[in-house]
N, C-alpha and C positions, 0 to 999 in steps of 0.2 A: 060490538066490542070485542076487545083484544082476544078475550077467552074463546071465541068463536071464529077463529081463523079458518078459513075454508081448506079442505083437503088439499088442493092443487096450490096453495100459498107455501112459501118457505120463509123460516126466519133465519136472520144473520146478526150474529152478536160480533160488533166491531168496535173500534176506537173512532171518536171523531176527530178527523183530521184539520180541522178548521181555525183551531186556536190551540193555546198553550195547556188548557185544561184537559185535554184528552179523555173526555167523558165517554163511557162505554154505552153504545146504542143496540136497541134492539130493532133491527129494520125487518118490516115484512114485504117481500115482493110477491107478485103473481104476474105470470105472462110477460115478463121483462119489464115490468113496471113496478114502482115503488108505492106499496098500499097504506104504508104507515110508517113512522119514525117516532120511537119514544125512548126514554133513558132506560138501560138495562139494570133492573132491579137488583141483579145478583152480581154485577160488578163490584169487587171489593173495593174498588179505589172511588169511583164516582156515586155508587150506592144509588143509582136511578136518576142522578140529577142529569138535567140538559138544558140548554138554551135555545132561543129562536134561531140561532145559526144552524144547529143542528137538524132541525126541521126543514131549513131551507137547501138542504143536501139534495131533496127529491126535485127542487125547482131547478137547481144546477144540471142535474141529469138530465131533465126533460127541457132545458132551455131551448127555445126555437132559434136564438141569436148565435147559439154555440158552434162554432166551427168544428167539423169532424173530419174535413179533409184539408191538404194544403191548398194556400190560394197564393196567388201573385197579384201583385196591383197593376191594373192597366189604366192609368189616368185615374179616374174616379171609381173606377169597375173594380171588383176583385173575380178573377177567373180561378176556378179549381184545377190543379195539377195534381199529377201522379207524384208518390214519394220519392222515386228515383230522380224526377224532373226537378222537384223541390230541392233535394239535397244538392244537386247539380249547381243549381243557381245559387244557392248560399254558397258553396265553394268557389263558383267562379266571382261572384261578388267578393268575397272576401280576399281573395288571391288579387284581384283589381287593385284594391286598396292598399294592400301590402306593397303590390308591384310599384304603383306609382307614389306612393306617400311614405312607405317604410312601414316596418314591422308594427311601430307603436302607433299608427295611425287608428290601427282598430281599438274599439272600447267594448266591455262586456259589462252588463249590469244583472244583477241577481236580485229577484225581488222577494217578498216576505215568504210567499207559498212554497219556497223551495225548501225550507226546513220543516214544512209540514207534509212532505212526499220523500218517502223512502227513496225511491228512484232518482230523484233529483239530488237528493243529501249525496247519494253514492257515484253519481254520475258528473253533476255539474263540475265540480271541482277540477276534475280532470279535463274538461271542455276548456275552461277557464285558462288552464296551464298550456294546453294544446294551441291556443291563439297565440302563445309567446309575446303578449303585450303587457306593458306596465299600467294600463288603463283598465284595472279591475275596479269594479263599484258594486256595491250591495246595498240593501236596505238596512244593514246594520249600523253603518254611520248615521243613518237617519233616526235610530230607534236606541240602542243600548250599547254603543261603543264606548262610552266612558266606563261602563262596569266591566267591560273586556279589558280595558287599559289599567284600572284599578287591581283586578286580578292578576294582571300581567307581572305590575310593579310589586305587589304585596306577597303574592304565593308563586310566582314564576311561570305560571301558564294563564292564557287568556279564557280558558273554559273551568278553571278552578274557583266557580262561584259558589260561594255558601248559601245555603238555603235556609229560610227561617222555619224552625221547627214550630209550625203553627199549632199544631195538636196536641204539643205538650208545653208551651210557653205560658209563663204567668202574665208578661207584660208584652204586648205588641206594640211597638213605635213605628208609624207608617209615614213615610216623608215622600212626597210627590208622586203618590199612586192612589188609584181608587179600585183593590182588588175586590170590593163588593159587586163591583159593576163589571170589572173585567176577569173576575178569578184568579188574577195574579198573573205576573210576567216575570220570567226569569224565577219562577216560583210556581211549580206546576202542582194545584190545588183546587179540583173541581168543589164547587157548591162552597163557595166561602162563607155564604152566610150561615150553614149549619155549622161550620168550624168556628164562627165567631160565637155563635150561640153555645157551643161548646166550652169556649175560652170563659164565658161568663158563668157558666154552670159549675165549673171548678174554681171559680172565685177569682178568675184573671180579669184583668184590665186592658184597655186599650188607649193609646194616644196617637196623635196624628198631626201633622203640619202640611198645610196645604192654602194656597190663597183663596180656594171656593170651598164652599162647605159641600163637599161630595156626600155622597150615601156612605162611604167608609167614615168621612169625618164625621157625619151627623152621628154615627154609631159609638165615636170614641168616648171615652170618659174625659179627656182633656183634649181639644182642639185648638190649635195655635194658627191663626190667620197670618201666616208669614207671607211677607212681599214676595213677588216673583223674582227669583235670581238670586236670592239671598240665603239659601238652604246652607252653603259651605259656613257662612257666618254664624247661622242657627246652630249648626254641628260643633263648630268651635267654641261657642259659648257652653255647651253641654258639657264638653270634656273640661273646658276651664273650671266649671263647677266641680266637676268629679275629681280633679287634679287637686284644686284648691282645699276640697274640704275632706280629703283623705277618703274617697269612696273607690279609688281604682284598686282593682286586685286582679291581675292578670293570672294569676294561679300558676298551674303547671307549665303553661306556656310561656312564662318569664323568660326560661333560659333559651327559648328558641326566637326571641323577639328582639330585633336590633332596632336602636335609635328611639326607644320609647322615651328617654328623657328628652330628646329632641323634640318629639312631639308634645310633650309637657312645656317646652319653651315656647312651641310655636303657639299653643294655646292660651299661653299665659296672659297676653294682652288683650284677649278677648273677654273679658267680663260681662255679666249679663246686661249691665248698664250701657256699655259701648254697644252691644249688639242690638239693644232695643233701638236705638237709633235708626240702625240699617235694616232690622227686618221687621220692626213695627210692633213686634210681640213684647209684651211687657216683661221687665228684668224678673219680676218674681215669679212669672209664669214660666220662663226660660229655667230659673234655676230649680224650681219645682218640680219640672219635667225631668231635669237631670237627675234629681234626687229619688223621684219614683222609680227611674229605670234602674238606678244604680243599686237601690235597696231591693228591688224586686228580686224573689227567690229565683226565678228563671224570667231573661228577659232579652228579647231580640229587638234590633234594629233595622228596617227594610225600607229600602228608596228604589225607586223605579223610575219611569219616562219623565217627569216632571223635574226630577233633578239632573236627568241626562241633558237635556234639550235647553241649556242654558250657557252663559258665557263660561261659568266654572264649573261645568258639568262634572269633568274629570275629578276635580278636586273634591265635589261633593259625593261623587260615588266613591271615591277613596275613604272620605270621612265616614261615610256611613259604616263601614266595617270597624272603624277605630272604635266606638264605644263597646261593640261586642267584642273586642279583644281586650280592653283595659278594666271592663269591669266584671268579667268572669271567663275562664277558659274558653276560646273559640271551640268549635265542634264539639259541644256536649249537649246533651237532652236539654231542650227548651230554649236554647241558642240559635246562633246561626252555624248550620252542620253542613258539611260535605257529603253528598250522596254517595251511594255505591250502586251503581246502575249495573244491570247483568251485561251490557255492552259498554265496556269502559272507554270513552272516546280518548282520554288522557292517558291513563296507565297502561292501556292497551296499544299506545302508539298510534292509534287511527287518525289523530290530528296532531301535528306537531306544534312545539312552542312557536308563535309568531315572532314578529320582528316590530320595532318601533322607529318610524322616521327612516327606514331604508331609503325608500322613494318619497318624492314631492311632487306636488302638482306643478305643471308648467309655468301657470299664469301667475299664481299667487305665491307658490311655494309651500302650499299646505302639506303637513307631514301625512304619510300615510301609516297604515298600522295592519299587522297580519298579511301584509300583500296586497291590501286594498287602498284605494285613495277616497277621501270623502266625496259623497254623493253631491253633496252641496257644489262642487267643482265641475261637475260634468258639462253644464250648460255653457260655461266660459271656456272650457277646453275644448268645444266644438266650435264657438262662434268667433273665437279669438285667432286670427291668423298667426303663421309662424312655425318654425321648426317644430314638430311633434304634434301639430294640431289634429284632434281627432275627426277622423273623415268617414269612419264606418263604425257601426253600433250593432251588437247582437243582444236583446235582451229576453232574458229566461224568466218567465213568470212573474213579470213585473210592469209597473205603471208609473214610472218616475215622473211623468207630466203632472200626476195629481199627488203623489207621494213625497216628492223631494222638495227642498225650499226651493222658492222662486220658479216653480214649475211652467209659469207662463213664457219665462225666458228660454227654457228648456224645448217648449212647444214651439217657439219661433226658429229655434236653432235646427231642429231636426230635418225640416225640408231641404236644409243645405248639406246633408251629409252626401257623399257618393253613393253609399250602399248601408242598408238598413235591414236586418232581419230579426224576427221574434219568435220564440217557442212560447206560444201562449193559445188558448181556445176561445179568445174574443177579439174582435176589433174594437179597441178601447182608444182613449186620448193618446196613447203612447204609439201602440202598434198600428194606428193608422197611417202613421208616416212610413212603415216598413214595405221594404219592396217584395217580402216573401214572409208568410206566416206559417209555422208548422204547428199545426195544435196536437196535444197530447191528449189521452183519455182523462176521463173526469176523476173525481174523488172515489167514486162508488164502483168504479172500473179496474181499480188496480191494488195490489195487496199493499199492506201497511203496516210499519212497526215504528215506534218513535225513539229515534236514535238520539235525538237532542234533548227532547221533552223528558224522558225517562232520566237524564242525566240532571233535571232541575226539580224532580217531584219530590213532595214532601212525604212520599212514601217509594220505598224501594219496589218497583213492580215492572212485570214485562208480559206484553201481551202482543199477539201477531193477529192480525187481520188479515184474511184471505179477501180477496176481490168479492163483490157483492154480485156484480155482472160481469161476464167474460168481453174481453173487448172484440170488437169485429174486426172481419178480415182487412177492412180499408182503414183502419185505426192504428195508431202506434202509440205505446207507453211513452212517459218522457225519458225513461232511461233507455229506451230504444233510439228516440231522436237524438238523445245527446252523445250516446255511443257512436251511432253513424257519423254525427258531424266530428266527433273527436277524431276518429279514423282519417277523416276527410281533410280536416283543417291542420291537422299537426305540421309545426313548423320546426326550423332549425337544422343542425347537421342531419346527415343521413342516418347515423347511428341512432340518434335522438328521437327522430321520426319513425323509425322502425320499431323502436322500443314502445313508444308511444301507441302506434298502432297495433301491436303485439298485445299490448295491456288492454286495449279497448275491446279488442277481439275476445281475450280470456274474461273480462269482465261481462260482455255480452252474453258469452257462452253461460256463466255462471248465473248471472240475472240478480235481482234484488231479493230473491228469495235465499239463495245458496251464500250470498256474502255475508248477511247478518248472522246466517246459521254457524258459519265459520266463526265469526267473531263472538258468538256466545258460548262456541265450544271452548274458545280461548280466555274466556272471562273467569 
């Protein structure tokens, strides 16, 4: 029983780093091993909730297939090497690619786990800049990039993402998302089931639109089985009804809102009857949903992955915010609100305003955003000959062969690279093609603070989680690996290289404990 933990055991209260919910965990250890993981009942945010992923942290920690020392590939064998040799192999490989094919022949891909690691969040961007290449890719363009584009165009910064005030709203409209299964995304809200029950208890209602009857759709008062890829049409139809029936009331934000009349004219042709032909949703249901939303005392519209991964994803992501703006003042109780995190990534200047279309892909001319190119283009940039062809690749906590579009093409292209390195603790479908793999410590062996997900949380919280286990002498944290590579791979004029090396040295001395501490003091 949990209440009879032996005297030699220790309890650790930490945040789960495996998804956006950031649930509080109560981890019991003894003799360097995990004895149990459960939800922390005293965590004021998650209140004891946890999912099966959190329990699997022990499996990750003890995984016999997990790499704990650097390896280099020798044919079909993997040979362990020392850290200095591993760093040298990466530096030599990258230098060879640059020398033979130019600075833009190197590419870097950052996987999703980077935003769940304090060290990677702080040190990976510097390494990407040190490579001096236009070929930067990440999981962002596979997942939520349309929402960043919409925030950039509507609010002026890609991270100004309003979050549904789910704990105080009276009507929650969900499009292309299943938060009862995922606990939310771009909305940090652990235990969505409890929050939905609380919505019901205060007399609130929920609506949803998704092609499939998901767990969230089944719990909604009104579920619209919209055809895939037509969410933008559905949203235009909702706006049409709101404007046509005089339900628009932007309130105090009206003086700060530009082109509202233009939005009205854009929505004008999209009556519910026209939208029915495309969405498959009966016109009366579309109009009824619009009235329910506009007439609710407090309502919020939320869209996620399903509206991102379609032909009109950016338009749909932009239109999700429009009902929140035109039916009630944005950023008020029960609506879509901007968060006030203790570490303010935007207001604190830690993340600068991005750019749109500054660079384009070589093969198809696809536009980049925020200094990154779409990951869907990585394979063709590798296997299509010509000036600027990608001949080298560094992946950091990513498995794009499995997680990006047409991964089979990427898998066929990777063996043709002149050099590839990976920062990862598994040999997986992607890293098996690397020449060198540098494994970081696992989630329970490093300190953690949620820089990103506190900025998306439905409550303003702050929680630092010290490492459950100390790293061993022959292990390295991800920030140590990334910092060491940054100082070795810095490119450009001598002055720029010296600045990069000096900044990397200072950052390594401060480490991921002191850097967020400084940010908290500035907040």
